[in-house]
Every structure is written in C-alpha cells, then in structure tokens.
C-alpha positions in Angstrom: 40.8 75.4 121.8 39.8 78.5 122.4 40.1 81.5 120.0 41.8 84.5 122.1 41.6 87.4 119.6 37.6 87.7 120.6 38.2 87.0 124.2 41.0 90.0 124.1 39.0 92.4 121.7 35.8 92.0 123.8 37.8 92.9 127.2 39.5 95.9 125.7 36.4 97.1 124.1 34.4 96.6 127.8 37.3 98.2 129.3 37.8 101.1 127.3 33.9 101.9 127.2 33.3 101.7 130.9 36.2 104.7 131.3 34.5 106.6 128.7 31.2 106.4 130.3 33.0 107.0 133.7 35.0 109.9 132.8 31.7 111.2 130.7 29.1 111.3 133.4 32.0 112.6 135.7 32.6 115.8 133.5 28.6 116.5 132.9 27.9 115.6 136.7 31.2 118.9 137.5 29.7 120.8 134.5 26.2 120.6 136.7 27.7 121.8 139.5 29.1 125.1 138.0 25.4 126.5 137.8 25.7 127.2 134.0 23.3 129.7 132.7 20.3 128.2 131.5 19.1 131.1 128.7 22.6 129.9 126.9 22.1 126.2 127.4 18.8 126.0 126.0 20.1 128.6 123.1 23.2 126.1 122.4 20.8 123.4 122.5 18.5 125.0 120.2 21.4 125.3 117.6 22.3 122.0 117.8 18.8 120.9 117.3 18.4 123.3 113.9 21.8 121.6 112.6 20.5 118.2 113.0 17.2 118.9 111.3 18.7 120.8 108.5 21.4 118.2 108.0 18.8 115.7 107.8 16.9 117.5 105.3 20.2 117.8 103.3 20.5 114.0 103.5 16.9 113.0 102.3 17.1 115.5 99.5 20.7 114.1 98.3 19.0 110.4 98.8 15.7 111.2 96.8 17.8 112.8 94.1 20.3 110.3 93.7 17.7 107.6 93.6 15.7 109.7 91.3 18.6 110.3 88.9 19.1 106.4 89.1 15.8 105.7 87.6 14.1 104.8 91.0 10.3 104.4 91.7 9.7 106.2 94.3 5.7 106.7 94.2 3.7 105.5 97.1 1.4 102.6 96.1 
C-alpha cells in the first residue's frame, strides 16, 4: 500500500512554490513597469551587497575564532 503522506506533502509543496513564484514574478514585472529610478536601484543594490559581504566576513571571523578556541589546526599544509 502506498504511503500518502509524501504524496500529499510534495503536492502541497509544488502548489505553494508555484503560487509563490507566480506572484514573485508578477510583482517584479509590475515594479519594472513603474520605471524605478536607476540611481536609487543601484544604491540599494550596493548597500545590500556591502551588508552581505560584512556579514560574510563576520561569520568567517566567528568560525575561525571558535575553531581556534576549540583547538582545531587551521594551518594550510
């Protein structure tokens, strides 16, 4: 006999992701039709990229600090 739980959950997941992708694409298409200011868009993208890089460096620093405290050898061969 087939187990119906995975069938139901996978179907639900596909339907929800499909609806979310549809509305995300529609929202981006509608935003593009409004004619957003290109300078403001580039400035916002730069801020997001800078925040991402800073957070990435913070996680990297935290990881190496924690690994050193735990006694792991992180030297290259």
